[in-house]
N, C-alpha and C positions, 0 to 999 in steps of 0.2 A: 600791285599791292603785295606786300610780303606775306608769305605763307608761314605761319608759326608752327614749329615742330612741337612734339609732346614735351620735350625738355625746355623749350622756350616757355611753354605754358606753365611748367613746373616752377620756373624762376619767377614768373608772374604771380603764381600762387603764393610763393614764399614772401613776396613783397606785400601781398594782401594780408597774410598772416601777421606780419610785423605791424602793418597799419591798423589792423583790427585790435591787436592786443596792447599796443603802445598807448599810453595815457594821452588823451586829447589829440590823437594823430589823424582822426577822420574829420571831414567837414561835410556838412549837409548841403545838398543841392537846393533844398527848400528851407525857407525860414521856419523856425520853430512855431508851432501853433500857439505857444504860450507867449510869443514875442511881445504883444501889447497888453497882456493881462497883468493885473497887480499881484504882488506877493501877498499871501495870506499871513495873518498874525497867528502863527502856529505855536502851540505849547511844546515843551521839550519832548513830551511823550509822542505827540503827533508828528513832530519832526523825525524822531527816531523811527516810527512806524513807516512813514513815507519814504525815508531813506532806505529802509529794508525792501520796500516794494520796488523802488527804482533800481536798487542793486540787482534784484531778481530780474527785472525787465532788461537791464543792461546786459546781464549774462545771457539772457534769452536771445538778445540781438547778436551777441557774439556767436552763440550756437547757430543762429539762423544764417549768419555770414558763412560759417564753416560748412553748414549743410549745403547751401547753394553753391559755394565754391567747389566742394567735393563733387556735387552732381554735375556742374557745368564742365568739370575737368573730364568726366567720363561719359557724358551724354553723347548719344550716337547721332541723333538728328540735329542739324544746325538750328532749326527753328526752336527746338526744345532748349538747346543751349542758350540761345538768345533770350528766351523767356526767363530762364534761370538767372542770367546776368542782369536783366532788367529788374527782376524782383530783388536781387542782391543789392542793386543800387538804392532801391527804396529802403531796404533794411539798413543801409549806411546812414540814411537820414535818421532812422529810428535810433541807431546806435549813438549818433551825435547828439540827438535831443536828450536821450537818457543820461549821457555824460554831462551835458550842460545842466540838467536838473540836479544831478548828484553834486556838481560843483556849487550850485546855488544853495544846496542844503548842507554844504560843508562835509559831504560824505565821499567815500572812495569806492571804486568798483571792487568786485570780488577778487581776491587773490587766487581763486580757483579757476579763473577764466581760461588759462592755458590748457588745463586738464579737460574742461568741457569743450573747448575748441577742437582739440585733438580727437575726442570721442565723436563729436558731431561731424567733423570732416571725414572721418573713416566711414561713418554710416552713410553719408552722402555719396562718397565715391563708390561704395559697395552697391548702393541703390542704383547708381548710374550704370554700373557694370551689369546689373541684373536686367536692365532694359528700361527704356524710357517710360513705359506705362507704370512700372513699379517705382521708378524715380519720382514720377509725378504723383503717384499714390502716397509716397512719403511726404511730399509737399502738402498735399491736401489734408492728410491726417495731422501733420505738424501744425498747420495753420488753424485747423479746427480746434485743437487743444490750446493753442496760443490765444485764440479768440475767447474761449471759455475762461482762461486764466486772466486775461485783461479785463473781462467783464466782472470777474470776482474782485479785482482790485478797485475798479471804478465804483462798485457798490460799497466798498469799505473806506474810501477816501473821505476826509472831512469835507463837508459841503462847501466850505469857503476856500478850499485849495483849488482855485480855478486853473492855475498854471499846470499842475500835474494832471488834472482832469482833462485839459485840452490836449496834452501830449498823448495820453493813453487813448483818448477817443479817436484821434487821427490814426494812431497805430492800429487800433481795432479795425478801422475802416480799410486801411491798406492790407492788413493780414487777411481780411475776408475776401478782398479782391484777388489776392494771390491764391487763395483756396479755389475761388471760382475759375481762375485761369487754369489751374492744374486740372480741375474736373473737365473743363471744356476741351482741354488738350488730350484727354483720354486717360486720365488717372485710373489706375486699378484700385479696387478696395482692398486694403491690407487685411491679411488674416487676423483674427481676434487676438491670438497670442502676441503678435508683433505690436498691435495697438496697445495691449496691456504692458508690454515691455517698455514702450515709449512713455507711457504714463508713469511707470515706475522710475524711469530715468529722470523724468520731469519732477517727480516728487523729491528725489534725492537732490536735484539741482536747487529747487526752491527752498528746501529745508536747510540747506547749507549756506547758500549765498545771501539769504536774508540777514545772516549774522556776519559772514566773512566774505 
């Protein structure tokens, strides 16, 4: 079996970047939870609001891909690297599902995705360099915040929008599982200032990508 060098892995990461940011370039390994559900009769205002939610969620998945890719690149323990790569694959499903829902709504992903990808990749790589327990701590805290964010969207969706609801509910379940994985693997609790900084970055992301 070939042993990949650090530079081999960098080339692989560049490929992942292009696939993550290119429109409709990723394919889900699982069928969308909304596959067999009917489309709701949405008003123009409801469609605009849901498009904003899904644009936020799509960018969130771009950030998740970047975070996991950065962490996997610098993780020290092979088992931790494998866990990161497995979680990243599930996030690919989420990314594809969000893109599909945006397409159905006639909406586009955020033009700011490359900026947020770069920021998240840098954070992930630095967390990996800090040590696996801190890298896992970033995963646990990120997924905790993502679950809160998804729950907020679920409570604000129109009751008849079963397709979006099914996608977000499955994403919530997967993200909670990723958080549990990180905690069981030995995640450290991040200092409160870092948690607040992550929340501030999330606020910037959601406030901008809802519109663009």
